[in-house]
C-alpha positions as CSV (number, residue, x, y, z in Angstrom):
1,M,119.1,43.0,19.2
2,D,118.6,40.4,22.1
3,E,121.4,39.1,24.4
4,D,121.9,36.5,21.9
5,G,122.5,38.5,18.9
6,S,119.1,37.8,17.2
7,P,116.6,40.9,16.3
8,R,113.8,41.5,19.0
9,W,111.3,41.2,16.0
10,L,112.0,37.9,15.5
11,R,111.1,36.7,19.0
12,D,107.8,38.6,18.5
13,V,106.8,36.8,15.3
14,V,107.8,33.6,16.6
15,D,105.8,34.2,19.8
16,G,102.7,35.0,17.8
17,I,102.8,31.9,15.8
18,F,102.4,29.9,19.2
19,R,99.9,32.0,20.6
20,G,96.9,29.8,20.8
21,Q,98.5,27.0,18.9
22,R,98.0,23.4,20.3
23,E,99.9,21.3,18.1
24,R,103.7,20.9,17.9
25,L,105.6,22.4,15.1
26,S,108.9,21.6,13.3
27,R,111.3,24.2,12.7
28,A,110.6,23.9,8.9
29,E,106.8,24.7,9.7
30,I,107.7,27.6,11.8
31,Q,109.7,29.1,9.2
32,R,106.9,28.2,6.6
33,R,104.4,30.2,8.9
34,I,106.7,33.1,9.1
35,E,106.9,33.4,5.3
36,Q,103.2,33.0,5.3
37,Q,102.4,36.0,7.9
38,T,104.9,38.3,6.0
39,G,103.6,37.4,2.5
40,E,106.9,35.6,1.7
41,S,108.9,38.8,2.2
42,L,110.6,37.4,5.1
43,R,113.2,34.5,5.1
44,I,114.6,33.3,8.5
45,E,117.6,31.2,8.4
46,E,118.0,28.3,10.9
47,G,121.0,30.2,12.5
48,A,118.6,33.1,13.4
49,L,115.4,31.1,14.4
50,Y,116.8,28.4,16.8
51,P,118.2,31.1,19.2
52,A,114.6,32.9,19.4
53,L,113.1,29.5,20.1
54,R,115.5,28.5,22.7
55,R,115.0,31.9,24.5
56,L,111.2,31.3,24.1
57,E,111.7,27.9,25.8
58,R,114.0,29.3,28.5
59,D,111.2,31.8,29.2
60,G,108.8,29.4,29.9
61,M,106.8,30.2,26.7
62,V,107.3,26.9,24.7
63,T,108.5,23.6,25.1
64,S,110.7,21.4,22.8
65,G,111.0,17.8,22.4
66,W,112.3,15.1,20.1
67,G,110.5,12.9,17.5
68,V,111.3,9.9,15.7
69,S,110.1,9.3,12.1
70,A,112.2,8.6,9.2
71,A,114.6,11.0,10.5
72,T,115.0,12.3,14.3
73,W,113.3,15.9,14.3
74,R,112.9,18.6,17.1
75,S,109.5,20.2,17.5
76,W,108.0,22.9,19.6
77,G,104.7,23.8,21.2
78,A,103.0,26.2,23.3
79,R,103.2,25.8,27.1
80,S,100.0,24.8,28.3
81,A,98.9,26.8,31.3
């Protein structure tokens, strides 16, 4: 477990999603990609996903921002070098 209580493997999975990624992804899209990569055998709840995303952001691996559409939403993207 990481210091925030989420499993370390979750960070690795989320990190893998962003490797080489150019577009920004919503939380729902990140969850969908995790399910895709694991053959839908793994479903991640928001309560576990958000800490992993915040940790990646803290470590400088991703950035986050807010978008505005029909509803306000947050997205994440790989930090460009």
